[in-house]
N, C-alpha and C positions, 0 to 999 in steps of 0.2 A: 461369472466373476473372472476377470483377467488374471493371468498368472503374474505374480509380483516377485521381486527379487527375494530368493531364499525359498520359494515355494516349489515343490515338485511339479513337474509337467503332468497334467491329467488329460489324456487323449479324449476322454468322454466330454469334458468341457469344451474342447476345441472342435468337437464333432468330426474328428478325423479317424478314419479306420486304419488301424495300425496292424500289419501282419506280424505273425509270430516270428521272432528274429531267427529261430532255429530253422526256418524254411527258406532263408535267403538264398542258398545255393540252388535249391530246387526251383524257386521262382526265376532265378537267373537263367537256368537251363530251359525251363518250359515257356517262359513268356518273352524271352529276348532271343530271337532266332539268329542274330548276328552279333558279333562282338562290338565293342566300342571302336570308333574310328573307321578306317578304311582298310580294305585289303590292297595288296600291292598292285594288282591289276587295275583297280579303280583309281588308286593314287597316281600311277604312271601312265594313265590314258592321255596321250598327247593331244588328242582331238578335243578334249574338254579342258585340260589344265595346262597345256603347253608343255615345253621341256623343262623338267625340274633339275635342280642341282642338289648336292647333299644338304645344303643349308635350308632348303625349302620344306623339309618334313622332319618328323621325329618317329621313333619306334615306340610303341606303347609298352609299358612294363607288364610282365606276366607274374608267375608264381615262383618264389624262391624256395626250393627244397633241397639245396645242396650248396656246399661251399664253392667259392670261385675257383679254388685250386683244382676242383674236379673237372673243370671245363677243358675239353680236349680241342686243340686247335689244329689237328692234322688236316692237311689240305693238299690236293693234287695240283702241281704246277704244269704238268703235261699228262698225257694219257698213261705214261709208264712210271713217272717219278712223283713221289709224294713228299712234302715237307712237314716238319713238326710244327712250324709256325707259318702263317700265311703272309709273310713279309718279304718283298723283293726290292732291291735297290736298282735304280734306273741306270741305263748305260749312257750316262753323260759324263763328259770329261772333267767335270767338277764334282762328280759324285762317286763313281765306282771305278777304281783300279784294283790291283791285286790285294791290297791291304783291307779295303772295304769288303771285297768278295770273300776273303778268308773269314772275317769276323761275322759277316752276315750268315755264312754257312755254319760256323761254330755255334751261333745262337739259334739255329734251327731254320733259318730262312735261306735266301739265295741272293747273291750279288751278281749282276750282269756287267761284265767288263766292256767298257766303251771301245769304239774302233776309230776314234779320231787320233790315231797314232800310226806308226809304221806297222807292217805285218809282223816283223820280228819282235817289236816291242810288245804287241798284243799277245803273241804267242808265248813270250817269256812270262808275261803276267799269268797266263793260264797255267804254265808249268809251275810257277811258284805256288799257286792255289792247290794244284794236284799233289805237290810234294810236301805241303805243310803238315798234313796229318794223314797217316797211313796205318793200316793194320800191318801186314807183311809188305815191306817195300820191295817190289819185284824188280825194279829197275833203278837201284840207287846209283849215285855217282861212285864209281870204283876207281881207286888210284893204284898205280903200279910202283915198284921199288925205285924207278928212275925219277919219280916226282920229287921236286925240291920243297923245302920248307916255304920258300917264297910263293911257289905255285899253290901250295895248300892254303896259304893265307889269302891269295887271290880268289880261290874257289869259295872260300868262306864268305868273302864280300859279295860274290856273285850270287850264291845260293841262299845266303841268310842262315846257314847252319855250318858247323865245322867238324862234324864227325863222319869220317869216310872209311869204309873198309879198304884194306890194302891187300891186293892179291899178287901172285907170282907173275902174272902178265895182264896187260890191259891194252886198249887202243886209244886213239886220240879222243874220241868222244866220251870215254869213260864208261862204256856199256859192257865191255867184255869181262867175263868173270873167269876166275881160275882158283887155284888152291889159296885159301885164306892164310895169310901170314901175319896179320896184325890189324889194328885200327888206329887211325890218327885222329886226335881230337884237338879242339881249340886249346886246351890246357897244355898239350904236348908242344905246340909251336908258338904259343903266345909270347914267351920270354926267351925263346931260343934265338941267339944272335947270328948263327951261321945260316944265312938265308939260302946259300947255295948247297947246303948239306942235304943228303937224301933223307926222306922221311923215315926210312928204316932205322935211322940212328936215334930217333926220338919217339917212334910210335909205341903203342902198348901192345905187348905180346901175350900178357896174362889174360886170356880171353875165356869168357863163359859162352858156350855155344849150345845149340839144340839141334837135333837130327832132322833131316828132311822128313816131312810127314807130320811134324808136330802141329797140332791145331793152334788156332789163335788164343783160345782160352788157356791151353797148356803153356804156350809161349809167354803169355802175360804173367802167368803164375811164376814161371822161372824168372822172368825179368823183375817182378816185384820183390822176389826173395833175394836176388843178387844186389850188389852195390854198383853194378855196372850201368852205363848210360845206354849201351846198345846190346842187342842180342843177335848175333849172326846165326843164320840157319845154314848148316852145311850138309852135304851128302856123306856117304860112307867112306869116300876117299878124301874128305876134307875140303872139297871144292865148295866155294861160296855159292849159295842159292839165293837167299834173300835176307832182309834185315828187319828187325823190330826195334823201335826207339822208346826209351823211358819217357821222353818228353811227350810222345803220343799217348802213352799210358796215362800221364797226368792230365792231358787234355781231355781224355775220355771221362775222367772224374769231374773235371771243372765244367765241361760243356756236354752234359748228357743229351741235349736236344740236337746235337750237331747233325747237319744234313750230309750223310755219308752214303756211298754206294755199298750195298750189303756184301758184295763179293770181295772188294778190295779194301774197304774201310777208308777210302780216300774221300776228301771233301768233294761235294758236287760243285761243278764249275759251269757257268754259263757265260757266253759272250755274244756281242752283236756284230753283225756284218751288214753290208749293203746288198744291193741286187745287181750290181754291175758285173761284167764279165771277169774283171780282176779280182772280185770278191770270191771267186772260186779258188783262186790261188791262196788267198788269205785263209779261206776255210780249211783247205788241205793242211796248212801249217798248224791251224788251231786244233784240228783233229789229231794230228801227230803229237801235239803237246798234251793231249788227253781230254779235250773238251767233251762235255756231256750233253749240253743243250746249246743250240744256236738260236738267236732271236734275229729275225730279219727286220732291220730297223728302217722304217719308213713312216712318214707322217700320214700317208694314204696307202694302205696295203692292197687295195683292190686294183692291182695293175698287172699287165701281162708280164712285167719284169719279175714281179714277186711270185706269181703263179708258176712261171717257168723255173725260177730258182727253187721253189718248194719241190717240184717234181724232180729236178736234178739231184737235190740233197737226198730225198727219199730213195732214189734209185742207186746213187753211188754210196751213200752212208746210211744204210738201213738201221744201223744201231743208234744213230744220232737223233735225238728228239728236236723237232723244229717248231718254233713258236712264230706265228705270222702276225701281221698287223702293220699299222694300227687300223682299227675299224670302229665304226659307231653305228652301223646299220646292219640289219639282217642280210641285205643284198651283198654288202661287202664281205660279211662273214661266210656266206654260202659259197662264194668263189674260192676262198682259201680252204674251207673245210673239204670241199670237193677235190682240191688239189692234194690233200693229204696232211694238213698241219696237225701237230700233236697238241697245240695250244693256241690261244688267241690273246692278243693284247688290245685292250679297248681304251680309246680316248683320242680326242682330236681337238686341240685348243684349250684344254682345261688346266694344263700345267701352270704353275705360278709364274714361270718365266716365258710362257708361250703367248703369242699374240695372233695365232692363226685365224681365230674366229673374228677378230677385229679387222685384220688386214685383208684376208681372203674371203670373208663372209661365208666360210665353209666350216662345218663342225657340228657339234651337238652338246647340249648340256650333259654333264657326266652321269648323273643319276638315270636320266632317260636312256642314254647310250648303253650303260651297263645292264640295265634290266631287259631292254630289248634284245640285245645281242646274246646275253647269257641264256635267256629263255629259249632262244633258237638253238644255240650251240649245245645245250644240255641234251637235246634230242639225239645228238650224235656222239655223246660222251667226250666232248672236247672242253677241257677246262679253260677258264678265262682269267686274265689278269686285268684288274681295274687300274689303269694307268693315268694318273693325273688328278689334280683337284684335292689331294689329301693333305689337310692342314693340321689334323689332330686325331686323336683316338676315335672320336665319334665318327669322323668320315671314314675311317678304316671299317668300322662295324657296319656303317650304312652300305658301303660298297660290297662287303661280304653278304649282307642280308639280301641285297638285290641280285645276288647269283654269282658274283665273282668268287673264284676259288682262292685267289690271292690278290693283294694290292701292291702296286709298284709306287715307290716314293723317290722324289728327287730332291726338291727343296727342303723337305723335312729332315733329310740326312746330310745335306750339303755342309752344314755347319759343325759336323762332328769331327773328332780328332782323326778318324780313319779316312775321311774324304781327301782327295788330292788337294794340293795347295797349301800355302802358309797362312797363318792368322795375321791379321793386321788390325790396328786401331782406327776406327772410323772417326769422322770429324766430330761426332757426338761423344767420343771417348769410349765407345763400346768395342769389345773384341768381336771381330767378324771374319768371315771367310769369303772369297770371291765365288759367285755362282752365276752361271749363264745358261740360257736355253741353247740348245744345239742349232736352232734357227736364227741365233743372233749373228750379227755381222762379225763379232769377235770370233765366234766359233767357226763360221764359214770361211774366214780368212786365215785360220790357223794352218800352218804349213807342216805341222808334225807328221800328219798322215802321209804326206807326199815325200817325207824324208829329204826335203830340200830340193826336189825335182822341179824342173821348169813348169810342169803342169800340175802343181801341187793341188790346185782347186779341184781337179777331177778326182783326186784321191781323198778329198776331205769328207768326213762323215756327215758334217752339217749340210753341205751342198747335196750329197747323195740322198740324205733323208728327205730333203725337200725338192728333189728333182731339179737342182739348180746348177749341175756340173757345167753345162754349156752356156750358161747365161753370161752375157757381157756385163750386165748390171744385176747385182745381188739385191733381192727384195727380202728384207728381214721378216722372219716370222717368230722371232724371239728377242729377249732382251738380256743385257748384262747387268749385274748388280752384286749385292752382297747379302749374306744371311748371318744372323747372330750365332755366336758360339753355343753349341748344345752339349759340349763335353764328349765323352767317348760313347760309341754305340754299345759298349759292354754294359753301360748303365741305362742309356736311352732306349735301346731295343727292349730290354726286360721291362721297362716302364710301359712301353706300348703293349707288350704281351699281357702284362697284368691288367692294364686298362681294358683290353679286349675281353679278357676273362670275366672281369667284374660286369662289363656291359652285358655279356651273354647271360650272366647270373640274373641280372635285373630283368632281362627279357624272359627268362625261365627256360632257356635251352642249354643243354650240357655239352653240345658240340656244334661245330659249324655245319655239319650235315644235318643235324636236328633243326638248326636255325633255317636252313634253306627249305627243308621239308615243311616247316611250319609256315613259311611264306607261301610256298606252292599250295598248301592246303588251306590257306586264308586264316589259319589259326593265329599267326603273328600279325598284329595290326599296326597300322600307321596313322599319323595325323599330319595334316598340312600345317605349315607355320606361316602366319602373316608377318609382315614387317615388324608389327608390334610384338608378336610372339617371339621373333628372333631376338629383338632388343631385351625382352623380359628374360630370355634364357641365357643371357650373358651378364657379365658383371655390370651393375647399374646402381646409381644412387649413393656411391661412395665418393668421398673427397679424394682419397688416394688408396691404393692397395698394392700388394706385392703378390704376383701370380707365380708361385712356385709350384711346379707340376709334380715333382717327386723328390724323395729324399732317400 
């Protein structure tokens, strides 16, 4: 008798043997030797499936036994430096200058300052990042009693802050320290009309100080109890030693994930340089400004120029971490690892504004590149940055799952408030910002790096990155365009972080390390996506819709 509507299903009538539901987990373990889908090694086997991009596959879900907020995103960006979040902004002149670098570091990531500018301009940007947030400021700008109110205002405009210790003596560059006699603040000079007056006439002399040897915790406690904006540290003779700022104390509360050096509490700063001889001069200025990480910026990192530069840096600046690249093969990576790099940057032609693969017929699909290079680099303890092809949270997670320690974003961040440039309204009436690849003609013809010199092309970051300094005819490997407004990174980056945490929760892993271990052990599984599968996984079948990503 067939089962009709409203009748309970009777297995005996259907002659189907049904196992006890309580044994489902035991049956799964005993009778299914492998999990659903494919392991990463099978998925990324180029001999059978060709080169895959991030859109060509999905990660299969696991078991959720924890809240998304418990997911840890700590990730090494070099052998010696670890970030709280695995997000890095690209060294492009429409993406990362000091403002982006500051906020990426405050939010737990890292910003890499571009080098399509003069040496002094790039060094100044590094200096602004390093001075933005400190524990004890060991080398603050110090003024002497001869300084005028007008000069104090100029220094406020130059440095972006207006609180300066005043000592009994100083020198031109403001680094000499002496007996502390007061502090000058923006409030002291803001409405003072006598611009030629000495700052000693308006400075604050009612100071709260702490003795030399005070710990950072003790100093923070003194500062939090006082109503002062600055806490000078002095020795037994009253000589100025260092400074603590209330604004930095507030930043510690508002940005608990901030990427900071443990000994100085300064924000971690990275910057890019080329591999030309004059880049050694640039690097020296950047190191003097406080640089922590240098990225050697080249579209093809496996060159004698980069290998020699890596060896030079490791010998002259052993404290400085060096990230080499870009690479997409094990052979490329091996050369740079052997030279001594502390990290690698993976990607060639996968960026949204890059046309290297189209024009040069050289490169590699990003998923295949990331998996093959990271699998090799992991044997030598070298962290890798997946650079390019990141369009959304899912791409970030896929890059991390395939072995990257961090991901680098260009176009995804170019439309934020903190990126360089001004907003404008497109022909369609949308708010946008200019964005260009460093291989675009616009970028390669930019003369800022040459400071107006006759041979500006030779100093240009775009021509250096694509080995085009001596070319009479420039061949573009990038395009210029615009990207939609994304608001501030202070909202957009937390959205990315939360998205990555929820994704790892779905996968069933509580940290990036656990995710990568799961991939290596073949416990984390993947599935190929057909063209129809990709269409199904996106919005479809709607007359209209509003795609709001976060609130």
